[in-house]
N, C-alpha and C positions, 0 to 999 in steps of 0.2 A: 395700856392696851393700844399700842400703835398697830399691832397686827389686825385688829378687827375693822379698822377703817376701810381698807381696800375690800374686805369681804362684803361690807354693807354696801359699798358702792356696786359690787359685781351683783348683789342680790337686787338692788333697785334697778340696775340696767337690765336684768333679766326680766324683772316685773314689767318695766316700761315697755319693752319689746313685745309684751303680750305673749310671752313664751307658753301660755296655757294655764288655765285656772287650776287644773288638777296638779300641775307641776309646781304651782306656788305653795301648795301644802308640803310638797317634798322639800322645797327651798327653805320654808319656815322650819322643817325639822332638822335640816342641815345647819341653818343658822343656830338653832338650839344646841346642837352638838358642838359647833365651834366655840359658842359662848360658854358651854359647860367645860370643855377640854382645851380648846385653842392650842392643839398640838400641830406640829408641822406635817404629820401624815395626813390628818383630816384637811388641813389647808390645801395640800397637794391634790387629793381627791377632788376637793371642790373646784380647784383652778382647772383640772382636767374636764370636770363636768361642765363648767361654764364655756370653756373652749369648744368642747364638742357641741354644745347648744348653739354657739355662734357659728360654727361651721355648717351645722344643719340648716340654720336660718339662711345663710348665703346660697345654699343649693336650692 
């Protein structure tokens, strides 16, 4: 399961940045989806989601 390590790092970095308590529930749901399926499409969606979160935080 090499694919899941960067995913957990992204999740932890989003939680550390205090992205929002309600958003953490969504992140947990996404993590469950990635753990259940671990498909490339879900990975791409999650990476786009995390990049958008980082861009919003910079603004």
